Each structure stands twice: as C-alpha cells, then as structure tokens.
C-alpha positions, 0 to 999 in steps of 0.5 A: 593222603598221598597223590599215588594213594588218592589216584589209586583209591579214586580209580578203584572206586570209579572202576567198580562204580563205572562197571556197575553204572554201565551194567545198570545202564545197559540193563535199563536200555535192554528192558526199555528196548524189549518193552517198547517197539522200534518206533517208541524207542526211537521216540524215547531217544529223541525225547531224551535228546531234547532233555540233553539239549535243554541242559545246554543252558543249565550246566554251563560247563560247570560239571567239570569247571566248578569241581576243578576250581573247588579242588584248587581252593578247598584246602588253602582257601576253604572260604572261597570253595564255599562261596563257589558252591553257594553261588553255583547253587543259586545259579542252578536253581534260577536256571533250572526253574526258568528252563523248566517253565519255558519247556512247560509253556512250549508243551502247551503251545504245540499241543494243537500241532503234535500228538498228545503223547509228544506234548506229554513227553515234553512236559516230563522233560521240563520236570527232569530239568528242574531235578537235574539242577539240584543233582548238579549241585550235589555232583560238583560238590562231591566231585570237587572235594574228591569225595569219590565214593559219594559222587559215584554212590549217587550215580549208582543209586540213580542207576539202580532205581532207573533199572528197577523201574525199567524192569517194572515197565517191561514186566507190568507194561507201559508205553513211552510216557511211563518209560521216560518218567523213570528218569526224573523219578530215579534222579529224585530218589538219589538226591533225597538220599544223598542230601545229608552227605551234602549238608555235612560237607557244607557245614564243615566249611568256615562261615566267615569271609565269604567271597562274593562274585567268585563264580562270575570271576571264574567264568570271566577268566577262563570259564567263558570258554567252558560256557562256549564249549557246552552248546557245541558239545551238546549239539555235537552229541545230539545232532546224529540222531536228528540227522539220521531221523531226517534221512533214515527215519525214527526206527533207524534212530533206535538202531543207531542208539542201540549201537551207541549204548553198547559202545558207551558201556564199553567206553565206560570201562575206561573212564574211571581214571578220567573221572579221578584226573579232573580234580586231582590234576587241578590240585596237583597243578596248584602245587607242582605243575611238572608232575602232570606229565608223569600222571598223564603218561601212566594214565594213557599207558594203563587205559591203552592196554585195557582198551586194546583188550576190550576192543579185541574181545568185543569185535569177536563176540559182538555177533553172538551177543546181539543174537542173544540179547538184541536179535531184532537189532542185528543190523547194529553189529557192524556199527558197533564193530566200526565204532570200536575204533573210537574205543582205541582212541579213548586213552588219549582223551582220558588224559588230554582233556583233564590235563587241559583243564588242570593247565587252564587251557579251556580256550583250546578245548573250545577252539577244537570244538569250534573248528571241528563242528562244521567238519562233523556236520558236513561229513556226518550228513553226507556219509549218512545220506550216501551209505546209511547207518554205516556212513554214520558210524564211519563219520563218527570215527573220522571225527574222533580222529580229527578231535584227538589230533587237534586236542593233542596239538593244543596241549603241546602248544600250552605245555611243551613238556606234555609230549607223548613219550612212547618209551614211557608208555611201553616201559613198566617201572617201579612207580607203575608197579606201585600204583597198580598194586594200590589199585588192585588192593583197593578193588580187592578190599572193596569187593571183599567188603561187599561180599562180607556184607552180603554174607552178614 
C-alpha cells in the first residue's frame, strides 16, 4: 500500500472512529452527569483520576513508544517485532497484577479513615488497572501493525458498551459505585471480543530467532525519556482537578470536568491524523527521512482549517448547547469558550509530537514536560486561587502556548528542515488534492458500507 493511500485510509478510519468514540464518550458523560449529583460526579472524576495516576507505573509510555518500534521492524525484521510484543506482554501482566494488589491493599488500610464508598471505589479502580494491562497489549499490537480498523474498532466497542451501561445507570438508577463499575466491564468486553484478531497477528509472525532483551534495549536507548515523560504527563493531566478540589471544592471539580469533556470531544475531531502519523512517520523515517516534512506540513494544514471552523461554530452555539443539554452546568459555558483557544493550537501538536517520535527525539519531549511543569503548577494554582474556574481555564491556555513553543523549538533543533513553511500551509497543490480525494473516497465508501449493511 502506498504512503498516500495508507495515510488516507488510516485518516478515514480514525475520522469516523474518533467521531463515534467522542460521541459515545459524550453520551456516556451526559448519562452519568444526569444520573449523579454534582458531588457524586465530582467523586467519580476524582476516582477516575486515581486510576489514571495509577497507570503511570503501568504503560511506561508504551502506548506510543512500542507501536512506533513495532512499525519500524515489522516488515524488515518481523522476529524483532514479535519479541517486542512478547516481552511487552510479560511486562504488562507483571505490572498490572502488582499495581492492582497494591491498590487493593491500600483500600483495606484506609477503610477506618474514609467512608465505605471511597474504599469500594478504590477496590474497583484496582480491578480496572488489571484489565487495562491486557488492553494495552492489544492496543500496541494493532497500532504497531497499522491495523487501524482493529485498533479503532476495539475502542468503539469499548465506547458502545460503556454508553449502554451508563444509560442503564440513568434509567434503572445507581450511585457512584455502579457508575465507575461500567469502565472495567466495558474494557473487559472489548478485550474478549478482539482476542481472536490479536492471536491471528501473533500466529502470522515467525517463531524462530526471537531476540531477547529487546524491550530493555529500547528503553535504554531512547525509551528512558518516554518512561520519564509518563509520570510528568499523568501528573500534569490530573493535577487540575486536585488543585480545584483544594481551593474550590468537589462540586467545582464536576463543573470543570464537564467543560473539559466538551473540549475533549471537539479536540477528538482533530485527532485522526495524529493517530495515523505515529506509526506511519516512524515507518517512513526508516526509509526516507526527508518525506517527514512533507507529510507534517500537510497534516498541519488540514487540521488547521478544521480547527478554525470547529472553534468558530462552537463559540457561537455553546450557550444554546448547554441550555439544552447541561442546564445545571451553565457556568461551564465561559470555561469552554476560553478553552477553545487550546483547540486552535491543536494542529501544531498533531504533527510535532509524532515527528519527534519518528526522529527519536523523545528526550526533547521529556525536556518540554520537565521545564514546563513547575510553570504549570504555579500558574494554575495562583490563577485558580485568584479567579476561580476562569483562572483555571486561562492557565490551561497559557500552558498550552508555552508547550507548543518549546516543542516546536526542540523539533527544529533536532531537524532544521522541519521549519514551518507558511507558503506550503496556505497553498493547495496537486498532492493535497490527491490525498483529500483519497480521504473523502474512503469515508464515503465506509459510510456507504455501513448504510448498506443496515438496510440488509
């Protein structure tokens, strides 16, 4: 398959899949917000934050690093690709069981100091971590072999199951414990159904000449920076809710979380190309490093146009949307409008981060996170204390700008030819027309297939 067609097909798959996933995720949040009060939804948000922080010690940056390495070797050295998967699977199972046991023990140790509801939430989180370890193995394998349909299909099935279960929570009733239980159940359903596809990939690989210790060598070479990135990224992502909880209370955590859910849904519409570029650019870099710039410029161009259109429409319609869907969260409207500025910067992140991975510049990503985290903590805390949730949203925007500038400067230091060419971005050439036609035709064919299958 040609590079153009692979990017077009992958982008088409992730365009449809991301839209469905974000829509399902939004519906899931809508059902749970309606089913739970502000305090309970805030408690659910904090419990999910504990889960995310726990996975710091689970994925070790593998969800991006390992697929990139599998994509690099899967054609020329499939035995190395198989060794990577095998060693990664062993590592995930060991870490998953260990972290789950630690959380389970902690839930018993704190039962005298916290309510039974809190300890039960922690127990369920420990179960989620174990299932997530297995899900990670499937994810990196499908992604590394550029099986975009399987990778995205697994996520869609997870989203469907989660959405249906959330609706049942709303319709039949249930508290925060039932609400959080839908997350491990939906993951387990997706893992069970996609197990045969995973086994087919593994069985297709050669059984001889397996390379031992390959995971360790990858982490020693450039993966160590990804491992260091993980705790920084997870802490950065989860810190806002805890700072808001400290200064403003659990209910304000719920309000800010709703605003982030809306932005996450909108940002997800821009991420299909980002998903495709991680493995594809790594594969391209192994053959012709000069082509990375061409792909990156076009990716920035397409997502830039889309982000502007989405941001403008969202800014205008957001009050009406909240009035119809989340009347009790109207105070989140202004937060979303401020956070739309983050959406306008997404085109840069869509291409810069995959390019750094393809060029094995993970150490620069670590440097960006390391230098920016103290700035983020200080600004977020001060602005939240002074201006409440508006200050929280503003600090998020300032931090995103800071990150964008740093990442771009490090990319230029690594590969001077990656300078942004505004002339290329604003010019539509024959290659642009070709790839847009490929994406459009792929989306049209898949939607037509869905429509035909429904009629049959």
